[in-house]
N, C-alpha and C positions, 0 to 999 in steps of 0.2 A: 270469262267469269268478268266481271266489274265489281270491285269493292272500294266500299268507303271508308277511311281512314280519317278520326278526328284527332288533332295534335300530332299529325304525320309527321313535320319537319325534321324532328330529331329524337334523340333517346330509345325507346320500346316503340316507338311510333314512327318513326325513321327508320329502322331495321324492319318493321311490320310491311313497310310501303316498298322498301328493297327487295324484300322476300316475295311478294306477290308479283312484283314488276320482272324479276328476276324467273319468274316460273312461268311467262309469258300473260299473265292477266292485266285486264286496265284497271288504273289506280287513280283514285280520286280523293285529295285530302284536303285538309283544313286546318289552320293553325294560324296562332297571332305572328309567329314571327316569319315573315317575310323572307327576310334574306337567308336564315338557313332555309326554307323552304327551295328557296331560288337556287342556293349551292347544291341541295340533293337533284334538282332536277338536271342540274347543267352534268351534273355525272353519269345519265341516263340517255342513252343514243336514239331511242325511239319514243320522240316526242308525242307521237301518235297516240302513246297508249300511257300517257302520264296527264294529269289535269290537277290543278290546284285552285282554292280560293280562300282565302283571307277570311276568317269568321269566328266571331268569339262563341263559345259554347252557352255563353251565361244569355245569350239572345235565342230566342225560337224562331225570330226572324230572318237572322241570318243563318242559322243554321238550315232554314227551311229554304234559300235563298240558293245557298251552297248544295242541298240536296238537288234541286232543280238545275241547276246548272251541270251538275253530275249525270243526270239523265238526259239534257241536252246535248251532252258532248258521245255519252256512250251509248246512249240507247236505253239502258235499265242498269239498275242496280239489283247486284245479286247477294253481297255480303256486306255485313258492314262490322268494323271494329272501333268501339267506343275507349277511346285511348286516353285524351285530352283529361286533366288531371293535375292537380295541385299538394301541394303537401308543407304544412306549417308544425313547425314545434311550440306545443302548449301544452299546459293542464288546464282543467276545469276551472280552476281558481285564479289562474292567472291570465287566460286568452281575453282577448278585447273584442266585444261586441261586432266592431267592422272586421277584423281578423275570421271571425265565427262564421260571419254572413259570407264573407268572399271564399272561404273554403266551401263552404255550404252550397254555394250557387254555383261554383264551377264544378264540383265534383258530383253533387246531386240534381240538382236543376240543369246542368252541363249536359249530365247522360239521359236525364228525359227528354230534355230538349232534341239533343242528337238522335235519339230513338224517335221521338216522335215526328220527325221531318222527314227521316230515312226508311223506317218500316214500310210505312204504305206502299213506296217503291218497290221493295222486296217484296211485300204481298202482290203488287200487281203483277211481279215480273214472273209468278206463281212459285214463291219458296224459295229460302236459300239458309243464310244462318246468320247469327248474329254473335258476336265475342263481346264480352265486358273485361275491359281490364282492372281489376279487382286487384287483390292483396294479399299476405300472408297474414295480415291483419284481420281477414277474415274469420282466420281459425285461432288465433292467440293475439293479445293484447302486447301491448308496449310501452313502456314510460315514454312521456313528453309526448303523448301522440293523439290527445283528446278528442279533436274534431276532425283530424284524417281518418283513423281508428272509425270513429261514428259514420263518416260518410262511405267508408270502405264495407260496413257491416249491411250499410243500405244498400249498395249495389251488389254484395251477395244475395239479401232477399228481394233485389231486383230481378236476378237472374233465375230465381227458382220461378216465381209468380209468373214471367213473362215466358219461359217456357210453357208454362201450361196453357198460357190466352193463346200463344202464337201455334203452337204444335198442330191443332186442326188446320191452320192455312199454309203448313208445309216449311216452318222454319225452325231451326232448331237454335236456341241458345245457353250459351255457355259463360264460364268465369275464368280468367287466366289469372291465379293468385300468386304472384310474384315476391319473392325475398328481395333484398338489399341488389338492385342492378349497376353497375359500373355506366352511372349516365351524369348529364352536368346538373341536374337536379340535386344527385345524391353529393356530388364534389363541390358544389355551390353549399350549400347545407353543413358539410363539414367544414369548409372555410369561415363559415359565420362561428363553429364551435371552435375552431383554435385560434381564430381572433380573440373571442371571448377569454378563452382557457389559457392563453399564451402557449399553443402548442403548436405541430405540424398536421397538415391536411394527413400525410403520410401516417402518423400516428393512429389518425381515427380509421383510417382503413384497413391497418393492421391490426386493429381490433375489431373492427368489421370483417375481414377476412376469417377471423378464429371462429367465429362462432357456425360457419358450415362445414358439412362434413369434410367437403373435400379440399378446404383448406382456401377455399376463397370465395367472392361473392360472383353473382354471374354478369352475364354481357346481355345486351339489348338483341344481338342476334338469336339465343337462344331462347328467349322468351318470345320472340318472332317466330321461331319453327312451331311450337306450341300453338300459336295462334294459328297459322295457317292449316297446321294439321286440324284444328278443330272446325275452321272455317272451309274443311275440304268435303269431298264425297266418302273418303277415306274413315269420317267421322259420322256415318251416318246414324248410328245408334246412341250419340252422346247428346245429349240434352238435359237443362236445368241443373249442372253439376260445376263443381268448383274444382279448379284443375291447378296443381301447388305444383309451379317451378321456384323451387327455394332452397336447391342446395342442401336439402335435411336439415335445414332449421326446425322446422315443426315436429319433426322425428326426435329432436332429441327432449 
């Protein structure tokens, strides 16, 4: 199997790339961070099963070029993981138009561009799987997360409608809805909070960990395990659904 992963250089995306690779699959991934992508690939022994292309999900043309490179490299694409996305803290009252556009164009347009570029190749390959990286914010609202929550709500609906449209073509579509995960994205967010409020990053992680039933937030590898399962034949009857990977946050 060949899987295409957007935003695959680090965080959940990087863990997903490593998981599929470790299971013996071909992996082609995109990201804007070439340095992190090179670091990831340097630790993989079999370079014949890994491919990378710098591409911005905000550009349909760049994603189409990347998808074509993946097919040229491996012959086909059987699975897609739409992982690329960004987060910004804001409310409806204080967000500026530029930030609003950036999050929407990255998270919604970027998801559409990735789907539009890769799914036709999965159809041509005879079917397969699509997994969208959504959020626990498909289920719950959170403060200071207006535009991010809006985009993740859109991705949740994309999951449902796409599953109906692509089912007859042999393609399953599911969403993974993770809670807070130990990634650079979250740590950098906490650094901004800590600087603004004269606190330590550890204080923010301590408060965040307390929200989870097991006492601590998630790791990228834990989310990657669920993504891998949903992409595999073991999840053959799973489509159009949203799977929480949130440490019990939404259960409270």
